C-alpha positions, 0 to 999 in steps of 0.5 A: 477369550474376551469378556463378551464373546460373540455369538450368532444367537446370544448377545452378552450385555452385563457381566454378573459373576466371573468364576474359575471356569465360567462367566455369567452375563445377563443378555438377550436372545437375538432371534426374539429379543428375549432377556436371558441369563448366560452361563458361558464356559471360559474354555473354547472348545471344551472337553467332553467332560465339561460339556457333559457337566454342563448337560447335566446341569441343565437336565437337573435344573429342568428335573427340579422345575417349579415356580421357585426354581430358575427355568433352564432354556437350552444348551447352546454350543456356537463356535466352540463356545458352550453356553447355558441359557436360562430365564432372566426375570429381572432378579439380583442375588440375595447376597447383594440385598443382604449387604445393605442390612437386614431384610424386613420381616415380610421379605425375609419370610418370603425368602424363607418360604421360597427356599423351603418350597424349592428344597421340598421339590428338589427332595421330592425329585431326588435332586441334591443342589449342594450349594444353597447360599445367598449367591444362589438365591435370587430375588426380583425387588419389584415382584418379590419373586425368589428363585433358586439358581446354579445346579452346577454342583447338583447330584441325584440321591436315592430316597434311602440313606447312602453309606458314608464315603470319604470326601476328598474335595469340599465343594460349595460354600463353607458357611452353608455346608451341610454335615454330609458335604464334610464327609461326617454323615451319609447322604439322605433326602434332608441334605440342604436344610442347614444351608436354608437355616443359615440363609434365613439367619443372614436375612434377619442379620444382614451379614454378607455371605462368605466367598465361594470355595469354587 
């Protein structure tokens, strides 16, 4: 499949990220010209498992809906190509900003507070993101608005702690993993706080984030 796949409903314009199984574009919804972010699976006519995973990502993003979480608009299947459509509020990944150096105090505090508010909502709704890192926190430089994106690894969690299960495959970004993701402890509602703390530290120090593991 080419970098920019044609669609009767969505126009892919600027490639933002190229992953193993999907590619993300900034684009437009043809019907009304609304700016959108498009996550498109690379595989045409994907297997039912891939469709179910994308549907779950849509559902969990909507379940976590709040001002600090990217709004999920729809799941579109056109000519065998599956796309997850989310809002585009003119933001860029926090990782890009961190590469330029430490954030000013007010910006760093805004990022920390936004991440904390997002995680509080997720925990209240029993959603675990599993990959909170500077690539998945985006910020509009003009408005200062910060949002959490990419619920592709997200799962749900009961309020009580769950028994420890063996981990056969690490998911997420190594630098930002909590002990729960490594299998050293059982899952509980505090899952995600180590990642938030590490992101905050990177904002202060201006260091780049480590590569993703997926």
